[in-house]
N, C-alpha and C positions, 0 to 999 in steps of 0.2 A: 504494500500500500504506500501511496505517496501522501505527503502532508506538508503544510506550511509551518516553518519554524517561527519562533517569536521574532526573530530578526528579519523576517520577510522573505528569506530564501526558501526554496522548495527542496526537500530532501526526498530521495527515492531509494528504497531498499533494493529494487531490481536494478537500477542504473548504477548505484554506488557512488553518485556524486550529486551535490546540490546544484541548483540552477537559480539564476536571478531573473525576476520578472522584467518585462520591457520598461515599465514605469520606473523601477528602481535604477535600471541602467541609465535611463534618460535623466533622472534626478542627479545621478553621480556625474554625468558628463556636462552638466550645466554649472557655470560659475567657476571660480578660480580653483586650481588644483593645489593640494597641500598634503604634507605627510600625514596629518591627522585624519583627513578625509579618506586617504588610501587605507590607513590602518583600520578605520571604522568599517570600510567595505570588506576588508580581508577577515574581519570577524564574522561576516555573514557567509562568505564563500572564499575558498582558498584560491591562490593563483593557478594551481594545477586544475582545479575544478572549472575556473574560467576558461582555460584552454580547452578542456574537454567539452564544455558547452559550445564554445566557438567552433570546434571541429565538428560537433554534431549539427550545428546550424549550417555550416558549409556543406556537409554531406547531404543534409535534407534538401537544400537548394539544388544541388547537383542532381539528386534523384528526381525532384519535381520537374526540372528542365528536360530530362530525358525520358520521363514516364509516358508511355503510349498505351500499354495494355492495362487491364483492370488490376492485375497482380502488381505491376510496377507502380501504379498509382496508390495502391494500398500500402506498399512498402514505403513510398514517399511520405504518406500521411503518418505512418508509424514513426518514421525518422523525425518528422516535424515535432511530434509529441516528445521525443527524446531531447530535442533542442530547447523547447519552451518550458517555462515553469508550469507547474500544475495549475490548470484553470486559466492560463494566460491566453485568452482568446485574441487579444491584440497582436501578440507575438506570432500566433499561429496564422493570423490573417496576413502578416507581412514579415516573412522570415528575412527578407533582405534588410529591412530596417533593424531587426533584431541583431543580425550579423554586424551591421555597421556600428551599432552601439556597443556590442561586445568587443569589437576591435578597438574602438575609442577608449573603452574602459581599461583594457589591457595596456594600451599605450600610456594612458595617464598613470597607471600603476608603475610602469617602467620609467616614466619621466622623473620619478623621485629616485635619484641615483642610489642612495644607500639601501633603499628597499628593493630596488631592481637587483642589486648584487646578491642580496640575501635570498630573494625569490629564486633567482636562477641557480643558486647553490643547493637548493632543496633536491634531495635524491629522486623524488618522484617526478621532477621536472625533466630529467635527462631523456627518457623515452619520448616525452611529449615534444621536446625541442627537436629531436631527430625526426619525428613525424611532421613537425612544422616545416622543416627544411624541404620535405618532399610533398608538402601539401599541394593539392591541385589549385588552391586559391592563392592568387598572386599577392593579395593584401596580407595574408598570413606570412608568406615567405619574405615579403618586403619588411614587415614588422620585425621579424627575426634578424634580417640583415642589418636593419637600422640599429638594433641593440648591439650586435657584434661590432658594428662600425664605431659606436659611441665608446664601447669598452676598449677597443684597440687604440683609440686616440689618447688614452690615459698613459701610454708609454709602457715602460717595463712592467709596472704593476698590473696594467691591463692585460698584457700578453701572458703573464703568469696565470692570471685569472682565467683567461680563455683556454689555455692549455690544461690547467688543473680540472676544469669542468668539461674538457674534451669538446669545447665549442669549436676548436680548430677543424674538427671533422665536418661540422656544419658549414664552416667557411669554404671548404673545398667544394661541397655540394652547391653552395650559393654562387661560387665563381662560374660554374658551368650553367647557371640558370638561363632558360630561354628568354625570360623577361629582362629587358635591358636595365630597367630601373633597379631591379634586385641585384643583378650582376654588377652594376656600377657601384652600388653600396659595398658589395663584397670586395671589389677591386680597391676601393678607397680604404677599407679596413686592412687589407693585406699590405697596402702601401704604408700605412701607419705602423704596422708590425715590422716591416722591412727597414724602416727608418730608425727604429729604436736601437740603442746601444747593445742590447742583449739579443738582437735579432738572430745572429748566426747560430746561437745555441739552440734556438727553437726551430727556425726555418729549415735548417739543413740536417736535422737529425730525425731518425725514425721514419715512420710511414708517411708522415705529412709531406716531406719533400718528394718522396716517391710518387705521391698523388699529384703534386704540383707538376712534376716532370711529365707525368702521363698526360695531364691536361695540356701542357705546353707543346708536347711533341706529337700527340695523337688527335687532338681536337681540331675543329675547323679554325681557320685563321683568326677569326674574331675572338674566339675563346683563348687561343694561344696568345694573342696580343694582350688580352686582359690579365693573363698570368705574368707575362714578361714585363709589362709596364711597372708593376710594383717592385719587381726584382731589380730592374734598372734604376728605379728611384732609390732603392736602398744602396745600390752600387755607387751612385753619384754622391750619396750622403757620407758613406764610410768606405774607405779603401779596404778595410778588413772584411766587409761584407762582400765586396767584389772578389777578393781573393778566395773567400769561402765558396762563392758561386762557381768560380773557375775550377776550383778543386773538386767540387761536388758534381758538376755537370757542364763541361765546356760546350757540349752540344746545344745547350740552351741559347748561348750567344750565336751559334750557327743558325739556330731557328730564327733569331731576330734578323740575321742577314738575309734569310730566305724571304721574310716578310718585306724587307726593303727592296728586294729584287722582284717582288710581285707587282708587275705593271697592269695586271688585269683588274685590280681594285685600287684606283688612284687614291681614294681617301685612306684606305688602310696603309698603302705605301707611304703616304705623307705622314701619317701618325707614327709608323715604324721608323721613318727617317728622323722625325723629331726625337724619338727615343734614342736613336744612335747619336744624334747631335748632342743630346744631353750627356750621353756617356763620354763622348770625346771632349766635352768641355772641362773635364777634370783630367789631371795629368796621367793618372793610371789608366783611364779609359782611352786617352789619346795614344799612349804607349802601346796598348793592346791592339788598337785599330791599325796603327802603322806597322807593328810587328807582324800582323796577320794579313798585311797587304790589302786592307779594305779599300784604300783609295784606288788602287789599280783595278780591283773588281768592279767598283762603281763606275770608274772611267770606261771600262769595257761595255757596261750596260748603256751608258750614254752614247757610245760610238755606234751602237746598233740602231739608234733612232734616226730617221731621216730629218725630222724637224726637232730642233733643240727644245721647243716648247713642250714636247712630249716628255721631256726629262727635267722639268722645272725643279721638282722635289730633289732629284739626285744632284743636279747642278749646285743647288744651294747647300746640300749636305757636303759635297766635295769642297766647296768654298769654306765652310765652317771647319772642316778638317784641316785645311791649309792654315787658317787663322790660328787654330789651337796649337799647331806645330809649325811655327814660322821657319824653323830649320829645314822642314820638309816641303816648304811652299813651292820651291822651284820644281822639285820632283813631282808634286801633285799637279802643278800646272802642265807639265809635259808628259804626264802619264798617258799611255795609249795613243802615242803620236801627238800629244798636246791637245787632246779633245776639249779640255776645260778652257784653255787659252783661246782656242779657235772659236768655241761657242760664245764666249764673252765678246770677242772682237766682232763676230758675225752679228750678234744682237745689237751692239752699240752703233754699228754702221748701217743697220737695216733701215728701210723706209717704213717698216711696219711698227705701229705704235706698241703693240704687245711685245714684240721682240726687243724694242728699245727699253721698255720698262723692265723686262727680265734681265737684260744686260746691266742695267743700272743697279738693280737689287743685288746681283752677284758682285758687282764692282764694290758696292758699299760694304758688303760682308768682308771682302778681301782687304779693304782699306780701313777697317775698323780698328786694326792694330798697326801702329807705325812700323813695327818690325817686319810685317808682311808687305806693307805698301811699297817699300823700297824694292823688294824683289819683283812685285807685279809691274812696277814702272819700268824695270829693266826688260821684262818680257812683253809688256803692252805699253810702250812709251806714250802713245797718244790717248790712252784711255781716260786720263783725268781731264784732258781738254775736251774730249767728246762729252763727258758728263757735265762739264761746265757749260758747253754750248747748249745742252739739252734744257737748261734752265729757261730758255726762251723758246722752247718747242711748244707743241700743242699742250693744252692745259694738263692732261693726265700725265704726260711725260715730264712736263715742267715740275709738277708737284712731286713726282717720283725722284727727280734729280735734286730738288731742294731738300727733300727728306733724306736722301742719300748723303749729301754734303753735311747736313746737320749731324747725322750719325757718325760721320768720319771726324768731324771737328769738335763735337760737343764736349769731349773730355780732354781736349788739348789746352793745357794751362799756359804752355810756353810755345809759341809758334816756331821757335828755333829748333824744336825736336822734329819738325816735319822734314821729310826729304826735300832737298833744294828744288828739284823739279816740281814737286807738288806745291811747294811754297810759291814758286813763280806763277803757277797756274792760278792759285788762290788770289794772289795780289793783282794779277792783270785780268785774265779771262773771266774767272768766277766773279770777282768784285764788280766788274762792269756789267755783266749779265744780271747779277742780283739787283743792282741799282735800277736797271731798266725794268726788271720784273716788278719790283715793289712800287715803282711809280706808274707803270703802264697797266698793271693788272690788279684791279681792286677786288677781284673775286675772293670771297671769304677763305676758301681752302688755300689758294695760292698765297694770299696775303698773310695768313697765319704761318704758313711754312717759311715765307720770307722773313718774318719777324723772328722765328725760331732760329733760322740760320744766321741772321744778324746778331742774335744773342751769342751764338757759338763763336762768331768772329769778333766779339766785342773786346777780347784781350789782345787782338792784333792791331797795332797802331796804324799800319799803312792802309789797309782797306777802310778802317774807320775814318781816317782823315779824308779819304776820297769820298765817302758817303756824305759826310757833314759839309764838305765843300760844295755840294750840290744844293742850290737854293730850293729846288723842288723837294728834296729830301728833308731839309730843315722845316719847310712849311708843313710837310706831312707829319713831322714829329709833334708839332704843337697845334695841329688842326683837330679840334674836338669832334668834328663830324666826319672824319675820314673813314672810320670803321664803326659799324653799329653792332656787329655780332659779339656776343659775350666772350667766347673763346679767343677771338681775334683781338679784342681789347686787352685781355689778359696777356696775350703773347706780346703785343706792342709795348705794354707797360713793363713786362719782364725784360725786354731788350733795353728800354730806356734806363731802367735801374742798373742793369749790367754795364751799359755804356758809361753811365755817370761814375760808377765805382771804378772802372778800369781806365777811363780816359778823362777824368774830371779836370785835371790840371791843363791838359792840352785844350780842351773845350773852352775853359775859362780864358785862356791866354790868346787863343786864335780866333774865336768867334765873337759876334756882336753881343755885348752885355745883355741887351734886352731879350735876345733869343735864349741865352744861357739861363737867365732868370726864369723865363717861362718853362724851359725844358727841365731845369733842375726842380722847379716847383711841381711839375707834372710827375717826374720820376719819384719824388719823395712823398707826394700826396696821395697817390693811388690811381688806378685806371680811370676813375670817373671824375677826378679833380678838375681837369680842364673843361670837361663838358658842363659841370655844374656852374663854373664861372661864366661860361659863354651864355648859359641860360639866364643867369642873373642879369647880364647886360641887356637882355631883351625884355625884361620885366618892366611894366609901367612904373613910373615913379610914385607909387602909392606907399606912403610911409610905413604903416604897420606890416603890410604884406612883404614889402621889400626887406624890412628889418628882420622879419621872421625867416625869410629865405636866405638872408646873409648868414644867419646862425647855422642853417643847414650847410651852406657852401663852405664856411670856415671850419666846420667839423671834419675830422678825419673820415673819409669815405672809403672803406675797403670793399664795399660790395653793395649790391642792390638791396639786400635785407636791411642794412643800416640806414639807407635812404628812407625806406618805409618806416623804420622806427623813429627817425627824426620827424617825419610828418605826423606820426601818431602823437608825439610829444607836443606838437604845435596845433592841437585840436581847435583852438579858437580861431585860427586862421586857415584851417584846412579847406573849407569850402571855397574860399577865394583862390587859394594857391592851386587847388586841383582844377579850377575852372580856367586859370591862366596858363598853367604849364603841365597839366596832367597828361594831355595828349603828347606833348613833346617828350616828357619823361618816359612815357610808354614806348615811344619810338626809339628813344636813345638806349633804354636799359633793358628792354624785354626782347 
């Protein structure tokens, strides 16, 4: 017989577990969650019983969905009664709602971390967790994956907890899950495990690594990548982890190389190339790649393609390998008959916009380290001038070239460290093209990239003096209406601040004092200082409103939010001010 306990849960001798009614579940899921509320709930029903009721609800729904014969419908009705509390007609009428609230209830219990750990440690939970990992219901598997993910993020203590409770077995199952959301949570959990200091002791011992290896070597490419990604993440974090991986299974890295070579799935190939790029970004990974002739193998793949655009991912990967090992740069450029060098030259001199953009991207990667740029200039002496000329090409190519030069120059604190040939290109060709671009192309994206490149050049006196010698450039710097987009204004002000910091003495001594005063005031006052002052000049000479707006103008303006706050403080004048300048402010700042 079944009956209702004093606490509201239904007990059943035949079922062997209590069940909560739909109304009780709804009440628990409403309002803030707390340790006290969870403890109160667990006095009515245990966590294992909640999981059993949830599994029963999922089973009943599945049976109902597939029931066609009278016998199947009868079995589904019986299953529904096992899921619902005794006499709970609302739950029987809507099992989907019952399941939703059961899952929410379990999640809220697990959200209280200290209770979650004690709940999962209960011996009766282990078979239920194993069943949850294999549940046909995605929501149950995802809930389990979420808990494993949260525990793994706790570092060494979390890993010990997972292994002690044998939740690492569920992690293996979840990594191969057909549902992407579940598998991605498992992948994130494994990445957290691999990044921990104690990872080698757990990951590479016992049956766990054997199962990982099986998934990586025998599963479809997407699952294989899902296993390899956390292992490479750990290898980048710790050389000891990489050494342990090589000792345990060098063929795992060979599997990564296979994914890089898989041109039938461009997205997977790009992701695998990013993994290999991350690995070669650390010295031990770069040593391994060069020692095992990865550059030559990738160059051979590029050589098989008729159009270099079919090898974008591999071209960029090869460039990154060269940058991470400048001593090998010449060897990599000339691998397989100089396929990388030829591809970059072909792209930079092409009439095709897409080819030019790809050539510029590869060039910027190679020139991101000065140790590599000198070698590239020896092999491709005209490349820097070609990218400088591209600044005045069609807009997409222009933006790519501006971005590339910013990437190359942004970390250069002393222009003297640049190779002489590159410095000559910057001072002559690039500087003149950049001046033309910033004055002639007011388009937001191009203008923003111009300002960012100007900021990167601010430490270099020669091009800075050329820029400020231009009357048009000086007018642009103090023109409050030159740019209206938020990000462009920020970039312009960032350049002004950098130029003042690096070239202040020359500016003060060489340029008109009135310009310097306005420019310095703009640089020190913020992106909207000049704009506010220009609006003030256009206000009617109405005493109280003008005085109020002067308060706003003279206040430090770091952003749109502060302007709004200033208007709020001036409530007595708000109506008049908004009528006179509201529309202008909206155009200027929004």
